N, C-alpha and C positions, 0 to 999 in steps of 0.2 A: 457070204461074206458078213462077219459083224461089223456093224456102224454103230460110230461114238454118237451119241446124243448130244443135242442141244448145237448143231452144227447151222450156221446159216451161209445158204445159197443165194447170188443174188440170179434173178432171172431176166434176161436183155434179149428181147426181140430186137432182131436187125432187119434191115431193109425197108424201114419204114421212109416212104415214098417213092420206092423206086419201080412199087408196079401199085395199080388200083386196086383197093380190096385189105391194103396190110393195114393201114392206120385206122381205118375203122375198127377192125377186128381187135388192134393192139388196144385201142380206147375202151374197148369193152373189156377185154380181159384184165387190163389195170383197174378198171371199176371193181372187178370181183376181185381182186388183189390177187391175180395167178401171175402176175410177174409186176417187177417196180423198174426197169427200164427199158428204153426205146432209142435205138439208131439210126439214125436217119438221112437217107441220100437226098442230096438237094439238088444232083444234076439232072434229074428225072423230070418230065412235064408232070407227073402225078403228085411230084412234091406242093403243088399250089393247094392243091386238096387235101394232102396230107396234114401241111402247115394250118391250115383253116380246121382241120377235124382236132387235134394237138392242142389248140387253145381251149378246148373245153376237155382237156386231161385231168384225172384225178389229180391233186398235190403229188401223191406218193411218188408217182412216177416220174424219174429222173430221165433227163433226155441228153443225148450225145451225137456225133458228128460220126456218121460212117462214111468216112474219106473214100471216095471212089475213084481209081485209076482205070476201072477194066471194064467197065459195060455204058455203052452210050456214049454221048461225046460231052468233051470239057465246059467248064461256064467260060473259062477266061481266054481272050486274046492270044496272049504268052502259049498256053499250051494247045490252043486250036492251032496255030501255025505251024506247030511241029508233028500234032496228032488231030486230024480234023474228027477221027473218033478214035476213042480209047482203044489201044491197042490185043486185049485180052492177056488173062494172067500168064499164059505161058510166056510170051514176049515180053513181060514186063520181069518174068523170073529170069530170063535171061540177060535182058538190059542190066539188071539190078547186078547179076554175078559180074558180067564183063564190064561193068561201070559206065556204060553208054547211055543210060537215062538222062533226060535233059531238066536237071536238076533245077534249076534258076525259072523254067518255067512250071516246074511241078511245084514249087514253091507260092507261084503267082498264083497256081489252081486250087492249094490249100487256102489260101487267103479269100479265094471267090467263094470256094464252094462253105468255108466258116461265116463268111458275110451274109450269104443268102441264110443260111440258120438262122444269125441274128437276125437279119431282116424281116424273117417272118416271125419269129418266134421272141424278140424283142430283148433277145441275150444270148450271151455266149453259150457256148455246150458245157455241159458239166463234167462231159468225158469223150474222149475222144477214142477211135479204134478205126480200122478199114474193112471194106468190101473185100472179101477174099483175103482177107488179112494184110493186106497191102501197105499198112502204114508199119508195117516190121522190115520192108525189106530193104537193103544197104541203098544208103543216099537217103531214098525216101525217109525213114525214121528220123535222121538229123535234121530233114526238112521240118517234122513236123515237130520237133522238140525244140528248133530253135524260134520256131513260130509262136507255138504256147507259151514260151518263156517270157512274151512281151504283154500276154492277157491278162488284163486288170487280176482275174483268178486263174491261176495255173488248173488246167482240168487234169481228173485222172486219166490214164491211160490204160488200155487193154493191154495185157501183157499174153504172151503167147510161147513164152518159154515152158511153160508146163502143160502139154495138151493130154487130160487123162480122160478116161475111159475104155469101154468094152470093145468099141467099134470102129473102122476106119485107122487101121493100124496106121498102113502107108501113110496116107491123108494127114493123120495127125505128126507123125516124122516130119514129111514136108512142111506144115506150118511152123512147129518148133525149129527146124533147120534153115527157113529160109528169113533167118534175121531176127527169130525170139528172142535166143539167148542172149544177143546183143542188145537187143531193146531193153531188155529187165535190167541188165548190169549198168546201161544208161539211165533209166528212170532211178534205180537205187544210188545210182553217183548223183543225181540231181537232187534226189528227194521227193520224187511224184508218183503219189499214190496208185496203185495200179492193185489189181487182183492178184492171190495167189497161186490158182490152178485156173485152167480154161476147161470145161465141158462142153459138150453139144456137138462135135465132129461126127459126121455120120455120111451115110452113102444116099438118104434121102428116099430109102425102099425099103428100109428094114422097120421091123415091128417097134414102133416110137414107144409106146407106153413100156416094154421091157428095157428098152435102152434108157428111159429116164429113171426106171428103177435103179438100173447098175448106174447111172451116173451119180445120183443123189448118194447110192451106198459108196461111192468112191470120195466124194468131197472130204479133203479132211479138215480138221479141226481148226484149222485158221481159215475157214472158209473157201468159197471158191464163185466164179462166173457161169452158169451156163447160158450159154448163146440159141436161140432158138428164130424159128422163121414164120411164127403164124401168119395168116391172112386167110381172108374168103374171096381167092382169085381165080378168075376164068380159067378154064383150060384153053390153052393157047399163049394165055397172057405172059406165062415165063417157062422157065424149063421145068420149073419146080412147083408148079400150081397145085399138083395132088397132094405133095407133099405139105404144102403150106396148108391146107385145108386139114390133112390130119393131126398135124401138130394143133390147129386151133382147137380141132374138137376135141382133142386128148386134153389139151391146159384148159380149157374151159370145164372140164367135166367135174363130176363128184370122183371119179377114178384117182384124178391128181391130187385132190386134196386129202385123198386118202393114203396115198403115196408119198407125201409130204409126212403126213404123221406118223406112218409106219417107219419112217427112215428118219424120225425125229431130226426134221431138216425144217428151220424157217427162213422164208425170204426174207432176204434185208442185204443192206448192200456187201458189198465187196471190196471197195478201195481201203486201202491202207499203205503208210509208207513203211517198206519192209526192206530189210536185209536179201542178200541173193540166196538163192534157193536153185539156180537153173545150173550152175556147176561152168 
């Protein structure tokens, strides 16, 4: 594939605060200029350590909220009364499709998670996305959009309308179809900054360097956001601990720097106000 030089790709580490070992790795990678954004889960016990570690982050590391409805337990009393623990992605997808999600309680939960971010870090998130992309689901996206409209500065939001790349074709289609196109239309209508293309979906078992090389080659001239999951996480701590370690090792290596240069890609911001390209 022929690549266009001079393209900008944001490298965003997801799941900061979800499990121990992610925040420490992210700060090290950011200091080495290997990523420029991190998305934070504020519902897990690991969030306290993560927030403390992030206070020493380089100024170049932009922090966002990784809104969580699928792993662990809610922060808000309103959502705990409906879901003592989060129901998991499959039930969320079904509930969104048939319109049975407890949206008023989910709105309270979003406020609680955003408040936990601000309380720990002293500012509102610069951007918002979702753990397992739940922020784009029917109903949930309206909760998120209405809430951020009240913030002093409206944050950027991650668009999942165009999920590109060489791997996980079914996963990419599910992400895009689970509200991604509707979310992008709403972002365009409201003038909210968002990414043009999303890269990074894979099965957590493939050759990560080979995938990143192809994701970089797939980034369009208007830029892209590549989400990743690096962390020095102990086996058994979560289901993708081994993949987190592989990602961290590669992103911190000379090989990643060489691959960026070979692709003509610079790490930088992905957010812009855009016209719709999702169809």
